PATORGU-791612 format. One line per field, with one value per residue (C-alpha): x, y, z; residue in one letter. Coordinates in nm, 2 decimals. Each point is the difference from the previous one (the first is absolute). Example, Ala and Ser with C-alpha at 12.3 -4.5 7.8 and 13.67 -1.06 7.14 Angstrom:
x 1.23;0.14 .
y -0.45;0.34 .
z 0.78;-0.07 .
aa A;S .
// end
This chain:
x 0.51;-0.16;0.10;-0.27;-0.18;0.07;-0.25;-0.25;0.13;0.34;-0.17;0.13;-0.21;-0.05;-0.23;-0.26;-0.31;-0.01;0.38;0.18;0.36;0.00;-0.16;0.21;0.32;-0.11;-0.08;0.34;0.17;-0.20;-0.09;0.22;-0.30;0.09;-0.23;-0.35;0.16;0.16;-0.33;-0.17;0.27;-0.01;-0.24;-0.22;0.15;-0.35;-0.36;-0.29;-0.26;-0.35;-0.17;-0.15;-0.16;0.08;-0.25;0.10;0.00;0.26;0.25;0.27;0.33;0.18;-0.22;0.20;-0.21;-0.36;-0.31;-0.33;-0.35;-0.20;-0.19;0.18;-0.18;0.20;0.26;0.16;0.32;0.18;0.31;0.18;0.31;0.24;-0.23;-0.30;-0.17;-0.32;-0.16;-0.27;-0.20;-0.07;-0.26;-0.11;-0.22;0.28;0.13;0.17;0.35;0.16;0.15;0.25;0.14;0.30;0.05;-0.24;-0.27;-0.21;-0.04;-0.06;-0.26;-0.17;0.01;-0.14;-0.37;-0.12;-0.27;0.13;0.14;0.37;0.25;0.31;0.33;0.33;0.27;-0.10;0.16;0.00;-0.05;-0.07;-0.14;-0.23;0.04;-0.04;0.08;0.18;-0.05;-0.22;-0.11;-0.38;-0.24;-0.38;-0.18;-0.19;-0.18;0.30;0.27;-0.20;-0.02;0.35;0.26;0.24;0.37;0.35;0.14;0.37;0.25;0.33;0.32;0.04;0.19;-0.09;0.12;-0.22;-0.29;0.04;-0.04;-0.32;0.18;-0.11;-0.17;-0.32;0.21;0.20;-0.31;-0.15;0.28;0.05;-0.37;0.05;0.29;-0.19;-0.28;0.27;0.14;-0.13;0.11;0.21;0.23;0.09;0.11;0.06;0.35;-0.03;-0.03;-0.36;0.07;0.11;-0.31;-0.23;0.19;0.01;-0.36;0.12;-0.20;0.14;0.29;-0.26;-0.26;0.26;0.12;-0.36;-0.09;0.28;-0.12;-0.38;-0.10;-0.37;0.03;0.27;0.02;0.09;0.26;0.16;0.02;0.17;0.24;0.10;0.05;0.21;0.21;0.08;0.10;0.23;0.18;-0.01;0.17;0.26;0.08;0.01;0.26;0.20;0.00;0.10;0.30;0.11;-0.03;0.19;0.28;0.05;0.02;0.23;0.21;0.27;0.19;0.31;-0.08;0.13;0.07;0.13;-0.02;0.36;0.25;-0.10;-0.38;0.06;0.28;-0.21;-0.32;0.19;0.22;-0.09;-0.39;-0.07;-0.35;-0.22;-0.18;-0.38;-0.20;-0.09;0.36;0.07;-0.29;0.10;0.36;-0.13;-0.21;0.30;0.24;-0.23;-0.01;0.38;0.05;-0.25;0.22;-0.27;0.05;-0.15;-0.22;-0.15;-0.17;0.08;-0.25;0.05;-0.12;0.23;0.25;-0.09;0.36;0.00;0.36;0.12;-0.19;0.17;0.35;-0.05;-0.10;0.31;0.19;-0.15;0.12;0.35;0.00;-0.05;0.27;-0.20;-0.01;-0.32;-0.11;-0.26;-0.15;-0.17;-0.18;0.20;0.35;-0.10;-0.19;0.29;0.26;-0.22;-0.01;0.37;0.10;-0.25;0.11;0.38;-0.05;-0.21;0.26;0.31;0.26;-0.15;0.26;-0.28;0.08;-0.28;0.02;-0.23;-0.07;-0.20;0.03;0.23;0.27;0.23;0.33;0.27;-0.21;-0.27;0.24;0.16;-0.33;-0.13;0.34;-0.04;-0.37;0.08;0.28;-0.23;0.17;-0.32;-0.24;-0.30;-0.06;-0.25;-0.10;-0.25;-0.10;0.37;0.01;-0.20;0.24;0.18;0.36;-0.11;0.08;0.00;0.21;-0.29;-0.30;-0.25;-0.24;-0.14;-0.20;-0.20;-0.13;-0.30;-0.04;-0.32;0.24;0.19;-0.13;-0.04;0.30;0.22;-0.10;0.03;0.37;0.10;-0.13;0.28;0.28;0.08;0.00;-0.08;-0.28;-0.14;0.06;-0.27;-0.22;-0.14;-0.20;-0.08;-0.26;-0.10;-0.31;-0.25;-0.20;-0.37;-0.07;-0.22;0.29;0.26;-0.20;-0.05;0.34;0.20;-0.22;0.31;0.24;0.03;-0.07;0.13;-0.13;0.17;-0.31;0.16;0.21;0.31;-0.08;0.04;-0.10;-0.22;-0.31;0.04;-0.28;-0.18;-0.22;-0.18;0.04;-0.09;0.13;-0.15;0.24;0.32;0.16;-0.09;0.17;0.31;0.01;0.00;0.28;0.20;-0.06;0.11;0.31;0.06;0.01;0.27;-0.24;-0.04;-0.30;-0.09;-0.24;-0.12;-0.16;-0.18;0.14;0.33;-0.14;-0.31;-0.27;-0.26;-0.26;0.04;-0.02;0.28;0.29;0.31;0.33;0.17;-0.27;0.00;0.37;-0.02;-0.28;0.19;0.32;-0.17;-0.14;0.32;0.26;0.39;0.23;-0.25;-0.13;0.14;-0.23;0.08;-0.19;-0.04;-0.20;0.00;0.16;0.31;0.32;0.09;0.30;-0.19;-0.29;0.24;0.18;-0.33;-0.11;0.33;-0.01;-0.34;0.11;0.30;-0.21;0.15;-0.36;-0.31;-0.26;-0.03;-0.23;-0.06;-0.21;-0.09;0.37;0.04;-0.30;0.26;0.36;0.06;0.05;0.05;-0.11;0.04;-0.28;-0.32;-0.23;-0.15;-0.21;-0.18;-0.14;-0.31;-0.05;-0.31;0.23;0.17;-0.11;-0.05;0.30;0.23;-0.12;0.07;0.35;0.07;-0.12;0.25;0.28;-0.05;-0.05;0.33;0.16;-0.10;-0.18;-0.37;-0.05;-0.27;-0.15;-0.20;-0.23;-0.05;-0.29;-0.24;-0.35;-0.16;0.04;-0.17;-0.17;0.29;0.27;-0.18;-0.02;0.37;0.10;-0.24;0.16;0.35;-0.12;-0.16;0.26;0.37;-0.07;0.14;-0.21;-0.32;0.12;0.07;-0.36;-0.14;0.21;-0.12;-0.37;0.04;0.23;-0.05;0.28;0.12;0.12;0.20;0.38;0.15;-0.33;0.00;0.30;-0.23;-0.22;-0.20;-0.20;-0.20;-0.31;-0.32;-0.23;0.18;0.09;0.28;-0.13;-0.34;0.04;0.23;-0.23;-0.07;0.39;0.07;-0.27;0.16;0.36;-0.11;-0.19;0.30;0.25;-0.22;-0.04;0.39;0.09;-0.24;0.06;0.31;-0.02;-0.39;0.00;-0.31;-0.32;-0.20;0.28;-0.02;-0.20;0.21;0.32;-0.14;-0.11;0.35;0.19;-0.22;-0.15;0.21;0.28;0.34;0.02;0.26;0.07;0.33;0.04;0.16;0.32;0.00 .
y 11.02;-0.14;-0.34;-0.28;-0.01;-0.30;-0.29;0.00;-0.33;0.18;0.23;0.02;-0.21;0.29;0.17;-0.28;0.09;-0.15;-0.04;0.34;0.05;-0.21;-0.32;0.04;0.00;-0.30;-0.18;0.08;-0.11;-0.34;-0.10;0.19;0.15;0.34;0.06;-0.09;-0.27;-0.16;0.00;-0.17;-0.27;-0.07;-0.31;-0.16;-0.32;-0.16;0.07;-0.03;-0.20;0.16;-0.15;-0.28;-0.08;-0.31;-0.19;-0.05;-0.38;0.01;0.17;-0.22;0.07;-0.01;0.28;0.34;0.31;-0.03;0.22;-0.08;0.14;-0.06;0.14;0.12;-0.19;0.08;0.25;0.00;0.10;-0.27;-0.02;0.28;0.21;-0.11;-0.31;0.21;-0.06;0.06;-0.31;-0.01;-0.28;-0.01;-0.24;-0.08;-0.28;-0.25;0.06;0.25;0.12;0.24;0.35;0.14;0.35;0.06;0.38;0.29;-0.20;0.31;0.15;-0.34;-0.10;0.34;-0.02;-0.35;-0.07;-0.35;-0.16;0.17;-0.17;0.07;-0.07;-0.13;-0.03;-0.14;-0.26;-0.33;-0.09;-0.36;0.01;-0.29;-0.22;0.27;0.29;0.37;0.33;0.27;0.37;-0.07;0.28;0.04;0.16;0.05;-0.18;0.27;0.00;0.18;-0.24;-0.30;0.13;0.14;-0.23;-0.17;0.03;-0.12;0.26;0.05;-0.03;0.19;-0.07;0.24;0.10;0.12;0.35;0.00;-0.12;0.28;0.26;-0.15;-0.19;-0.35;-0.24;0.23;0.31;-0.11;-0.13;0.35;0.19;-0.24;0.04;0.36;-0.03;-0.21;0.26;0.22;-0.26;-0.17;-0.27;0.27;0.03;-0.38;-0.04;-0.36;-0.13;-0.33;-0.08;-0.04;-0.34;-0.12;0.15;-0.18;-0.33;-0.02;0.14;0.27;0.30;0.34;0.14;0.26;-0.27;-0.22;0.29;0.10;-0.37;-0.07;0.28;-0.02;-0.34;-0.06;-0.38;-0.27;-0.06;0.39;-0.03;-0.33;0.17;0.32;-0.20;-0.22;0.30;0.20;-0.31;-0.07;0.37;0.01;-0.34;0.07;0.35;-0.15;-0.28;0.24;0.21;-0.30;-0.16;0.34;0.02;-0.35;0.10;0.32;-0.19;-0.25;0.28;0.23;-0.19;-0.17;-0.30;-0.19;-0.27;-0.34;-0.14;-0.34;-0.29;-0.10;-0.23;0.09;-0.09;-0.31;-0.15;0.06;-0.15;-0.31;-0.08;0.17;0.02;-0.19;-0.11;-0.01;0.33;0.00;0.10;0.32;0.09;-0.06;0.20;0.31;-0.02;0.01;0.32;0.16;-0.09;0.18;0.31;0.00;-0.03;0.28;0.32;0.12;0.01;-0.31;0.08;-0.34;-0.13;-0.36;-0.17;-0.35;-0.19;-0.10;-0.26;0.04;0.07;0.40;0.01;-0.24;0.20;0.31;-0.15;-0.12;0.36;0.13;-0.24;0.15;0.34;-0.14;-0.16;0.36;0.15;0.16;-0.02;-0.12;0.06;-0.15;0.20;-0.18;0.16;-0.16;-0.10;-0.36;-0.03;0.18;-0.22;-0.31;0.12;0.07;-0.35;-0.21;0.22;-0.04;-0.37;-0.02;0.18;-0.16;-0.08;0.26;0.26;0.25;0.25;0.01;0.25;0.08;0.36;0.08;0.25;-0.25;0.01;0.30;0.13;-0.11;-0.29;0.24;0.24;-0.28;-0.14;0.35;0.05;-0.35;0.06;0.34;-0.16;-0.28;-0.28;-0.10;-0.17;-0.06;0.21;-0.14;0.19;0.22;0.38;0.06;-0.05;0.34;0.21;0.27;-0.13;-0.34;0.06;-0.26;0.00;-0.12;-0.12;-0.18;-0.17;0.08;-0.26;0.10;-0.30;0.05;0.32;0.12;0.03;0.29;0.37;0.17;0.22;-0.31;-0.18;0.30;0.05;-0.33;0.16;0.27;-0.25;0.01;0.23;0.10;-0.27;-0.15;-0.35;-0.26;-0.05;-0.33;0.02;-0.32;-0.08;-0.34;0.18;-0.10;0.31;-0.04;0.05;0.31;0.16;-0.10;0.18;0.31;0.03;-0.13;0.08;0.16;-0.27;-0.32;-0.29;-0.36;-0.27;-0.32;-0.20;-0.35;-0.16;-0.21;-0.37;-0.21;0.28;-0.12;0.23;0.11;-0.18;0.28;-0.07;0.22;-0.07;0.18;0.01;-0.36;-0.14;0.16;-0.31;-0.19;0.26;0.01;-0.38;0.03;0.24;-0.25;-0.28;0.22;0.11;-0.37;-0.07;0.27;0.29;0.35;0.22;0.37;0.15;0.35;0.24;0.34;0.22;0.06;0.13;-0.03;0.22;0.15;0.00;-0.34;-0.33;-0.16;-0.24;0.22;-0.11;0.01;-0.21;-0.23;-0.05;-0.08;-0.26;-0.16;0.01;-0.20;-0.26;-0.03;0.02;0.01;-0.19;-0.23;0.31;0.34;0.28;0.32;0.33;0.28;0.32;0.34;0.19;-0.21;0.15;-0.11;-0.19;-0.20;-0.07;-0.14;-0.20;-0.17;-0.04;-0.16;-0.25;-0.11;-0.02;-0.22;-0.23;0.09;0.09;-0.21;0.26;0.36;0.21;0.33;0.28;0.07;0.11;-0.36;0.07;0.06;-0.10;-0.32;-0.32;-0.31;-0.30;-0.23;0.20;-0.20;0.16;0.36;0.08;0.33;0.12;0.23;-0.07;0.23;0.30;-0.04;0.10;-0.29;0.11;0.01;-0.35;-0.11;0.15;-0.17;-0.34;0.04;-0.02;-0.38;-0.24;0.07;-0.33;-0.35;-0.10;0.06;0.32;0.13;0.34;0.00;0.31;0.05;0.23;0.07;-0.14;0.32;0.08;0.29;-0.10;0.15;-0.17;-0.34;0.06;0.09;-0.32;-0.21;0.15;-0.11;-0.33;-0.04;0.12;0.05;0.21;0.35;0.17;-0.17;0.13;0.35;0.02;-0.10;0.25;0.28;-0.11;0.01;0.30;0.22;0.13;0.27;-0.24;-0.22;0.01;0.27;0.16;0.28;0.15;0.06;0.30;-0.17;-0.23;0.32;-0.09;0.22;-0.31;-0.28;-0.30;-0.23;-0.29;0.00;0.18;-0.24;-0.06;0.38;0.05;-0.28;0.16;0.34;-0.12;-0.18;0.30;0.22;-0.23;-0.01;0.37;0.07;-0.27;0.16;0.37;0.04;0.38;0.01;0.22;-0.15;0.21;-0.26;0.02;0.38;0.00;-0.26;0.19;0.32;-0.17;-0.16;0.32;0.22;-0.21;-0.30;0.08;-0.15;-0.36;-0.04;-0.36;-0.15;-0.27;0.23;0.01;-0.35 .
z 2.98;0.31;0.12;0.01;0.33;0.22;-0.02;0.29;0.12;0.06;0.25;0.35;0.23;0.24;-0.26;0.01;0.18;0.34;0.03;0.06;0.12;0.33;-0.15;-0.32;0.22;0.17;-0.33;-0.12;0.30;0.06;-0.34;-0.25;-0.15;-0.15;-0.30;-0.12;-0.21;0.31;0.17;-0.31;-0.02;0.38;-0.03;0.26;0.15;0.06;-0.03;0.23;-0.18;0.07;-0.31;0.19;0.33;0.21;0.22;0.37;-0.03;-0.28;0.22;0.15;0.20;-0.34;-0.15;-0.07;-0.04;-0.06;-0.06;0.17;0.02;0.31;0.31;0.30;0.27;0.32;0.12;0.34;0.18;0.17;0.23;0.18;-0.02;-0.28;-0.06;-0.08;-0.34;-0.19;-0.14;-0.26;-0.14;-0.37;-0.15;-0.34;-0.14;0.03;0.35;0.24;0.09;0.24;-0.10;0.25;0.07;0.23;-0.07;-0.04;0.19;0.12;-0.35;-0.18;0.24;-0.04;-0.38;-0.04;0.01;0.13;-0.22;-0.31;-0.32;-0.07;-0.27;0.19;-0.13;0.18;0.05;0.17;0.32;0.14;0.39;0.22;-0.27;-0.13;-0.23;0.03;-0.17;0.20;-0.08;-0.31;-0.26;0.08;-0.24;0.05;-0.29;-0.19;-0.34;-0.15;0.10;-0.09;-0.36;-0.06;-0.17;0.23;-0.06;0.06;0.25;-0.07;0.31;-0.04;0.17;0.30;0.30;0.35;-0.10;-0.30;0.20;0.26;-0.29;-0.14;-0.27;0.09;-0.25;-0.01;-0.01;-0.29;-0.17;0.03;-0.15;-0.28;-0.08;0.00;-0.24;-0.25;-0.02;-0.16;-0.25;-0.31;-0.26;-0.16;0.30;-0.03;-0.37;-0.11;0.06;-0.17;-0.38;-0.10;-0.13;0.35;0.17;-0.24;-0.01;0.39;0.03;0.24;0.11;-0.09;0.20;0.16;0.06;0.18;0.22;0.09;0.04;0.25;0.23;-0.03;-0.14;-0.04;-0.03;0.05;-0.37;-0.04;0.29;-0.17;-0.34;0.15;0.21;-0.30;-0.23;0.26;0.10;-0.38;-0.03;0.27;-0.11;-0.36;0.03;0.23;-0.25;-0.28;0.18;0.10;-0.35;-0.14;0.25;-0.10;-0.37;0.05;0.18;-0.27;-0.25;0.19;0.26;-0.19;0.13;-0.09;-0.24;0.12;-0.33;0.08;0.24;0.05;0.16;0.37;-0.05;-0.22;0.22;0.31;-0.18;-0.13;0.29;0.32;0.01;0.32;-0.10;-0.32;-0.05;0.03;-0.29;0.17;0.07;-0.39;-0.09;0.21;-0.12;-0.35;0.09;0.16;-0.29;-0.24;0.22;0.04;-0.38;-0.10;0.06;0.24;0.39;0.13;0.31;0.10;0.32;0.06;0.23;0.16;0.28;0.27;-0.13;-0.38;-0.10;-0.05;0.11;-0.26;-0.27;0.14;-0.02;-0.35;-0.10;0.16;-0.21;-0.31;0.12;0.04;-0.33;-0.14;0.18;0.28;0.38;0.19;0.37;0.23;0.28;0.30;0.30;0.28;0.04;0.07;-0.33;-0.19;0.17;-0.10;-0.37;0.01;0.13;-0.22;-0.31;0.07;0.02;-0.32;-0.21;0.16;-0.28;-0.26;0.09;0.11;0.27;0.26;0.28;0.31;0.12;0.32;0.29;0.19;-0.28;0.12;-0.02;-0.23;-0.11;-0.12;-0.15;-0.21;-0.11;-0.11;-0.21;-0.15;-0.08;-0.18;-0.20;-0.13;0.18;0.20;-0.25;0.26;0.31;0.25;0.32;0.18;-0.05;0.04;-0.38;-0.05;0.20;-0.19;0.03;-0.17;-0.38;-0.27;-0.31;-0.21;0.17;-0.24;0.23;0.34;0.19;0.31;0.21;0.22;-0.15;0.20;0.30;-0.16;-0.03;-0.33;0.03;0.11;-0.31;-0.23;0.08;-0.18;-0.32;0.03;0.05;-0.37;-0.30;-0.27;0.03;0.33;0.07;-0.07;0.30;0.14;0.32;0.18;0.26;0.19;0.11;-0.27;-0.10;-0.10;-0.37;0.08;0.20;-0.24;-0.29;0.22;0.18;-0.28;-0.29;-0.17;0.06;-0.20;0.24;-0.01;0.23;0.11;0.08;0.04;0.28;-0.09;-0.04;0.31;0.23;0.27;0.10;0.37;0.22;0.20;0.29;0.27;0.37;0.32;0.36;0.08;-0.25;0.11;0.17;-0.32;-0.22;0.22;-0.02;-0.38;-0.01;0.21;-0.24;-0.29;0.19;0.07;-0.39;-0.02;-0.10;0.13;0.10;0.01;0.25;-0.09;0.23;-0.11;0.28;0.18;0.33;0.20;-0.12;0.24;-0.27;-0.18;0.19;-0.20;0.09;-0.02;-0.13;0.33;0.18;-0.30;0.01;0.37;-0.06;-0.31;0.21;0.29;-0.24;-0.20;0.25;-0.05;-0.07;-0.20;-0.18;-0.11;-0.09;-0.19;0.06;-0.27;0.01;-0.16;0.30;0.00;-0.13;-0.35;0.11;0.26;-0.23;-0.27;0.26;0.11;-0.36;-0.10;0.30;-0.12;-0.37;0.10;0.20;0.34;0.13;-0.06;0.07;-0.10;0.22;-0.21;-0.09;-0.37;-0.08;-0.13;-0.25;-0.28;-0.03;0.18;-0.21;0.21;-0.20;0.32;0.17;-0.03;0.26;0.02;0.32;-0.03;0.35;0.00;-0.37;0.01;0.05;-0.34;-0.36;-0.25;-0.21;0.30;0.11;-0.35;0.00;0.34;-0.11;-0.30;0.24;0.02;-0.29;-0.15;0.04;-0.15;0.32;0.09;0.19;0.23;0.10;0.32;0.06;0.38;0.09;0.30;0.02;-0.07;-0.36;-0.20;-0.34;-0.20;0.22;-0.06;-0.37;-0.01;0.18;-0.21;-0.31;0.12;0.08;-0.34;-0.25;-0.05;-0.31;0.07;-0.27;0.14;0.35;-0.12;-0.16;0.33;0.19;-0.23;0.04;0.39;0.05;-0.30;-0.22;0.25;0.26;-0.23;0.00;-0.19;-0.12;0.26;-0.20;-0.29;-0.05;-0.27;0.25;0.13;-0.20;0.05;-0.08;-0.17;0.24;-0.15;0.23;-0.17;-0.33;-0.18;-0.30;-0.05;0.02;-0.26;-0.23;0.05;-0.07;-0.31;-0.14;0.08;-0.18;-0.31;0.00;0.02;-0.25;-0.24;0.09;0.21;0.03;0.02;-0.32;-0.16;0.01;0.20;0.27;0.03;0.33;0.15;-0.08;0.13;0.34;0.04;-0.07;0.22;0.28;0.09;0.25;-0.06;0.14;0.26;-0.06;0.13;-0.26;-0.23;0.19;0.12 .
aa M;S;S;K;P;P;H;I;L;E;S;S;I;E;Y;L;K;G;V;G;P;V;K;A;D;M;L;K;K;E;M;A;I;F;T;F;R;D;L;V;M;S;F;P;F;R;Y;V;D;K;T;K;F;H;K;I;R;E;I;T;P;E;S;D;T;V;Q;L;R;G;V;L;R;R;L;E;V;L;G;E;G;R;K;K;R;L;V;G;R;L;R;D;D;S;G;A;M;E;L;V;W;F;R;G;I;T;W;V;E;R;D;L;Q;V;G;S;E;Y;I;V;F;G;R;V;N;A;F;N;K;S;V;N;I;A;H;P;E;M;E;L;V;T;A;E;N;T;Q;K;A;S;T;F;A;P;V;Y;P;S;T;E;K;L;N;S;K;G;L;D;A;K;G;R;Q;R;I;I;K;T;L;F;E;K;L;S;A;Q;D;F;P;E;N;L;P;E;Y;I;V;K;K;L;R;F;P;S;H;Y;E;A;I;R;G;I;H;F;P;T;S;Q;E;E;L;D;A;A;R;K;R;L;K;F;E;E;L;F;F;L;Q;I;R;L;L;Q;I;K;G;H;R;K;D;A;V;K;G;Y;P;F;S;K;I;G;D;Y;F;H;T;F;F;N;T;K;L;P;F;E;L;T;G;A;Q;K;R;V;L;R;E;I;R;K;D;L;G;S;G;V;Q;M;N;R;L;L;Q;G;D;V;G;S;G;K;T;M;V;G;L;M;C;M;L;M;A;L;D;N;G;F;Q;A;C;M;M;A;P;T;A;I;L;A;Q;Q;H;Y;I;S;I;Q;E;Y;V;K;G;L;E;I;S;V;A;F;L;A;G;S;V;K;G;K;K;R;K;F;L;L;E;E;L;A;A;G;N;I;D;I;L;I;G;T;H;A;L;I;E;D;P;V;V;F;K;N;L;G;L;A;I;T;D;E;Q;H;R;F;G;V;K;Q;R;S;K;L;W;K;K;N;S;P;F;P;P;H;V;L;V;M;T;A;T;P;I;P;R;T;L;A;M;T;L;Y;G;D;L;D;V;S;V;I;D;E;L;P;P;G;R;K;Q;V;T;T;V;H;K;N;E;N;H;R;I;Q;V;F;G;F;I;K;N;E;I;A;K;G;R;Q;A;Y;I;V;Y;P;L;I;E;E;S;A;T;L;D;L;K;N;L;E;E;G;Y;E;A;V;S;R;E;F;P;M;P;E;Y;N;I;S;I;V;H;G;R;M;K;A;A;D;K;D;Y;E;M;Q;R;F;V;K;G;E;T;Q;I;M;V;A;T;T;V;I;E;V;G;V;N;V;P;N;A;S;V;M;V;I;E;N;T;E;R;F;G;L;S;Q;L;H;Q;L;R;G;R;V;G;R;G;A;E;Q;S;F;C;I;L;M;S;S;F;K;L;S;K;E;G;R;E;R;I;N;T;M;V;R;T;N;N;G;F;E;I;S;E;A;D;L;R;L;R;G;P;G;A;M;E;G;T;Q;Q;S;G;I;L;N;F;R;I;A;D;L;A;K;D;N;K;I;L;E;V;A;R;E;I;A;I;R;I;L;E;D;D;P;N;L;E;K;V;H;H;A;T;L;K;Y;Y;L;D;N;H;T;K;K;I;K;G;W;S;R;I;S .
// end
């Protein structure tokens, strides 16, 4: 019995007319295009709109690419040597403009006819308060090209190597056209249930694929894009929700059946402040998870200072009440030490054994700690990634908390799962970097997400202002006034050493300038950066924490992990060089005490549009979720913290910064489908099930082992 022949779309790319082995090899290396299907699914990233003609008088320096129709009135060679250029003058009934060529002057001049009418296409350049087009596409007006339909010409991503092999935008367009001559609607069977296509008024799968490559109108292009974006986000959500459902069915967890003495005593006698409504809501959500008999895998988001650590501690007390140990892992020794000190203080008098483990704990002390942990004599272990090392063995770990989880790699986090048997511990991952809703639905689509969206009462918002070099004396004077009141200040720089390419104030120069302005013995200054030895860094940090120094000059190592309620001023140098989330994290180092705090954003006079928008956002709002949405819009998802670890952000066409509405609709429909038909067994879901089983690659998300 002969096997079924492979589908035409699975054919190797070298067998397509116009490609061959050499070009095929280049497409494989440069664009990961191996088959006809890969070629079809490699979409244009923009389109050249040749559906309309502009008048010359309409063109401004802000115009992008334009199509004109006019008479070539003049053509002359100007300049000599490297400054030699060919300049033409195009005129229509509204005005005239220059066309310029710097290369291929001889054959361009030979090819063009002064006095003839041309269709001209190209990108507008602004030069000396006028506009021109360099190296335009020129086509003589003929009866034929004035009658044929204009198009949106697709432009594909390319590289120099592809261009050298004739696989530039036009070359790719040519071979894709050749491929579509071999294909029909039968080669692109429907992959969405018919009722979804009708409800959302989508074109068919085939019409969308063809329309994305060769649209004949803006409407056709918009419809194709919308359909393909929906497909990409919908199949992702279905997969994530299936994984979430499978975990809830398959991954058992220890049921924490009671809330006991530890929790009640702490809540009634030790709680240092009234919990916010958001903290209470999150604790209820976690309590429900912990009592379900299914392993909890929950993400806890909360802005800087919202009280995540207190929620984490109260969850650990639930574990202790049920006879289990708990641990908390932080990315830096400073942050871990801070958690250790504060939690030890909170549970004082409750007969709870709290221990600290980091790389600095060595020798007999480490050996004794590990023995006590394995014997069950340590209730709560707090530390760095040292917690996941093989010699660290718990007697019965019931809850593992990871703080600032985006700073750990996938393998690091997954090791915590294996620290107990037969069931893995419950997992709570915490982050003070608010995640935009669209990213949370994508990166963490298979996790349960809790949000603390309320700050404790009495917390004053940090006042944020923008200053430049002209205001430096004023800023130093302000810091002196705050120090005179008994406060402290941070001054943060983006670099450690001078950079040849960036005109930035570096840390050493900054330290010298600050030292001159704030001389000893009246002032003491700490300096901290990433290249210092851990012991030296900790020493300087502790001097500042204890109030022995009034100013800390630092790089972003203090972004996470320093809690000094007495610090009231954060000065950030070269603000334009920082991302929004990083600026928000740095600002979160102040405003931790009862006094009003200030964040001063120093920048150069010259700011890019994006840099100015980042600074304006920081001045306008303290809301971390609003800031994260702006960050996503400005930088895109790939540049945001933690996301580079995820394979699921490599979308072909969807854009999380722009397509949030499509994502929300896709997730809502996916949820409804799986609630009604978890295994996709109903007849009207047959096409969907087939496509998921045969055409969607396994999603390499990293939240599943957070």
